[in-house]
NUTORRO-904276 format. One record per residue (C-alpha): residue number from 1; chain; x, y, z. Coordinates in pm, 1 decimal, padded with zeros to 6 digits. Layout:
NUTORRO-904276
num = NUM cadena = A u = X v = Y w = Z
...
This chain:
NUTORRO-904276
num = 1 cadena = A u = 11330.8 v = 11389.9 w = 08171.8
num = 2 cadena = A u = 11414.1 v = 11542.6 w = 08516.2
num = 3 cadena = A u = 11119.0 v = 11753.3 w = 08530.4
num = 4 cadena = A u = 10939.1 v = 11409.7 w = 08536.4
num = 5 cadena = A u = 11105.8 v = 11238.8 w = 08760.6
num = 6 cadena = A u = 11016.0 v = 11547.2 w = 09005.3
num = 7 cadena = A u = 10646.4 v = 11570.8 w = 08958.2
num = 8 cadena = A u = 10675.7 v = 11134.6 w = 09017.6
num = 9 cadena = A u = 10858.0 v = 11248.6 w = 09326.2
num = 10 cadena = A u = 10630.7 v = 11446.8 w = 09425.1
num = 11 cadena = A u = 10291.6 v = 11299.1 w = 09316.8
num = 12 cadena = A u = 10460.3 v = 10948.4 w = 09533.8
num = 13 cadena = A u = 10520.6 v = 11171.3 w = 09854.8
num = 14 cadena = A u = 10135.7 v = 11320.6 w = 09778.9
num = 15 cadena = A u = 09997.5 v = 10976.4 w = 09773.1
num = 16 cadena = A u = 10137.3 v = 10864.7 w = 10104.6
num = 17 cadena = A u = 10061.6 v = 11162.7 w = 10268.0
num = 18 cadena = A u = 09712.6 v = 11088.1 w = 10124.0
num = 19 cadena = A u = 09693.1 v = 10754.1 w = 10267.9
num = 20 cadena = A u = 09815.5 v = 10883.3 w = 10604.6
num = 21 cadena = A u = 09556.6 v = 11185.1 w = 10623.6
num = 22 cadena = A u = 09277.1 v = 11008.1 w = 10429.0
num = 23 cadena = A u = 09286.4 v = 11270.1 w = 10167.8
num = 24 cadena = A u = 09009.8 v = 11154.0 w = 09902.2
num = 25 cadena = A u = 08991.1 v = 11537.3 w = 09756.0
num = 26 cadena = A u = 09366.4 v = 11474.1 w = 09628.2
num = 27 cadena = A u = 09312.8 v = 11060.8 w = 09558.8
num = 28 cadena = A u = 09038.4 v = 11212.4 w = 09327.0
num = 29 cadena = A u = 09273.0 v = 11485.4 w = 09136.4
num = 30 cadena = A u = 09586.3 v = 11207.5 w = 09154.1
num = 31 cadena = A u = 09411.3 v = 10863.8 w = 09042.0
num = 32 cadena = A u = 09325.9 v = 10791.8 w = 08686.6
num = 33 cadena = A u = 08972.9 v = 10678.0 w = 08573.0
num = 34 cadena = A u = 09056.2 v = 10312.4 w = 08542.8
num = 35 cadena = A u = 09258.6 v = 10289.0 w = 08869.9
num = 36 cadena = A u = 09255.1 v = 09987.8 w = 09033.0
num = 37 cadena = A u = 09450.5 v = 09873.7 w = 09379.1
num = 38 cadena = A u = 09553.7 v = 09558.2 w = 09536.9
num = 39 cadena = A u = 09482.2 v = 09597.1 w = 09887.1
num = 40 cadena = A u = 09743.1 v = 09409.6 w = 10151.0
num = 41 cadena = A u = 09408.7 v = 09173.4 w = 10231.1
num = 42 cadena = A u = 09441.1 v = 09066.4 w = 09898.0
num = 43 cadena = A u = 09107.9 v = 09232.8 w = 09759.6
num = 44 cadena = A u = 09110.2 v = 09443.4 w = 09400.7
num = 45 cadena = A u = 08949.2 v = 09726.6 w = 09417.6
num = 46 cadena = A u = 08864.2 v = 09997.8 w = 09172.8
num = 47 cadena = A u = 08882.9 v = 10376.6 w = 09176.9
num = 48 cadena = A u = 08556.3 v = 10439.5 w = 09358.6
num = 49 cadena = A u = 08609.9 v = 10155.6 w = 09596.0
num = 50 cadena = A u = 08966.2 v = 10269.9 w = 09667.7
num = 51 cadena = A u = 08823.6 v = 10619.0 w = 09731.5
num = 52 cadena = A u = 08530.1 v = 10509.2 w = 10006.5
num = 53 cadena = A u = 08828.5 v = 10304.2 w = 10171.4
num = 54 cadena = A u = 09069.4 v = 10570.3 w = 10182.8
num = 55 cadena = A u = 08766.0 v = 10821.2 w = 10404.9
num = 56 cadena = A u = 08798.9 v = 10564.2 w = 10670.0
num = 57 cadena = A u = 09034.7 v = 10660.3 w = 10916.3
num = 58 cadena = A u = 09351.7 v = 10463.8 w = 10921.8
num = 59 cadena = A u = 09470.0 v = 10329.7 w = 11226.3
num = 60 cadena = A u = 09848.5 v = 10369.8 w = 11157.7
num = 61 cadena = A u = 10069.1 v = 10693.9 w = 11213.7
num = 62 cadena = A u = 10374.2 v = 10814.3 w = 11126.2
num = 63 cadena = A u = 10334.6 v = 10662.9 w = 10759.8
num = 64 cadena = A u = 10714.8 v = 10729.2 w = 10520.7
num = 65 cadena = A u = 10825.9 v = 10620.1 w = 10254.7
num = 66 cadena = A u = 11177.5 v = 10514.1 w = 10170.4
num = 67 cadena = A u = 11426.5 v = 10296.1 w = 09938.4
num = 68 cadena = A u = 11233.6 v = 10497.3 w = 09683.9
num = 69 cadena = A u = 11266.8 v = 10366.4 w = 09331.6
num = 70 cadena = A u = 11090.4 v = 10550.2 w = 08997.5
num = 71 cadena = A u = 11144.6 v = 10391.5 w = 08642.3
num = 72 cadena = A u = 11007.8 v = 10603.9 w = 08420.3
num = 73 cadena = A u = 10971.9 v = 10413.5 w = 08065.4
num = 74 cadena = A u = 10832.7 v = 10725.4 w = 07830.8
num = 75 cadena = A u = 10449.4 v = 10771.6 w = 07949.5
num = 76 cadena = A u = 10463.3 v = 10476.9 w = 08179.7
num = 77 cadena = A u = 10615.7 v = 10520.8 w = 08530.9
num = 78 cadena = A u = 10676.4 v = 10212.0 w = 08772.2
num = 79 cadena = A u = 10759.7 v = 10325.0 w = 09196.5
num = 80 cadena = A u = 10865.0 v = 10082.8 w = 09393.9
num = 81 cadena = A u = 10935.2 v = 10174.5 w = 09759.8
num = 82 cadena = A u = 10910.4 v = 10032.5 w = 10129.7
num = 83 cadena = A u = 10709.0 v = 10256.0 w = 10424.1
num = 84 cadena = A u = 10771.9 v = 10224.7 w = 10768.7
num = 85 cadena = A u = 10425.4 v = 10317.5 w = 11025.1
num = 86 cadena = A u = 10338.8 v = 10254.4 w = 11369.8
num = 87 cadena = A u = 10034.4 v = 10042.9 w = 11431.1
num = 88 cadena = A u = 09778.5 v = 10136.5 w = 11645.9
num = 89 cadena = A u = 09892.6 v = 09975.2 w = 11942.7
num = 90 cadena = A u = 10252.0 v = 10130.1 w = 11868.5
num = 91 cadena = A u = 10439.2 v = 09880.9 w = 11716.5
num = 92 cadena = A u = 10692.6 v = 09969.5 w = 11450.0
num = 93 cadena = A u = 10603.7 v = 09784.0 w = 11079.8
num = 94 cadena = A u = 10737.9 v = 09812.2 w = 10735.8
num = 95 cadena = A u = 10548.1 v = 09723.4 w = 10399.7
num = 96 cadena = A u = 10642.5 v = 09761.4 w = 10052.6
num = 97 cadena = A u = 10469.0 v = 09928.6 w = 09712.7
num = 98 cadena = A u = 10419.0 v = 09932.4 w = 09357.8
num = 99 cadena = A u = 10256.9 v = 10205.5 w = 09220.5
num = 100 cadena = A u = 10238.8 v = 10224.9 w = 08775.5
num = 101 cadena = A u = 10166.1 v = 10604.0 w = 08676.8
num = 102 cadena = A u = 10044.8 v = 10712.7 w = 08312.9
num = 103 cadena = A u = 10095.0 v = 11034.3 w = 08148.0
num = 104 cadena = A u = 09749.1 v = 11097.0 w = 08005.1
num = 105 cadena = A u = 09668.3 v = 11458.7 w = 07819.7
num = 106 cadena = A u = 10020.5 v = 11580.0 w = 07938.8
num = 107 cadena = A u = 09986.9 v = 11511.8 w = 08323.3
num = 108 cadena = A u = 10078.1 v = 11210.6 w = 08531.2
num = 109 cadena = A u = 09795.8 v = 10988.2 w = 08664.4
num = 110 cadena = A u = 09816.2 v = 10648.2 w = 08956.4
num = 111 cadena = A u = 09646.6 v = 10364.8 w = 08705.9
num = 112 cadena = A u = 09741.4 v = 10102.4 w = 08945.7
num = 113 cadena = A u = 09849.5 v = 10013.5 w = 09329.7
num = 114 cadena = A u = 10009.4 v = 09701.1 w = 09481.3
num = 115 cadena = A u = 10067.6 v = 09746.6 w = 09836.5
num = 116 cadena = A u = 10196.7 v = 09464.6 w = 10116.6
num = 117 cadena = A u = 10247.4 v = 09480.3 w = 10505.0
């Protein structure tokens, strides 16, 4: 279980860094084929649309995760966390996210994300 926790902790950090850095390549590696994301604007996007929106440069900076809670339920895991970031106009802001991960063929992949700001 500690190995899974270490892997999911690293994947969570990669996920947040990939948002900040528009890292489509890394997302392509860690998103399951059936991935969906609920965006802060209340849209629901599939994997292809998520990768497309990830390629667009973000206007926020200093994105950091904190208050991370990882729950492992066999081959399924749920990550709850809060975020802090700076908006384009310099305002400090916060958000929350919940990501769901499934072990597929021995590898943890993100299957779902929900982001609120």
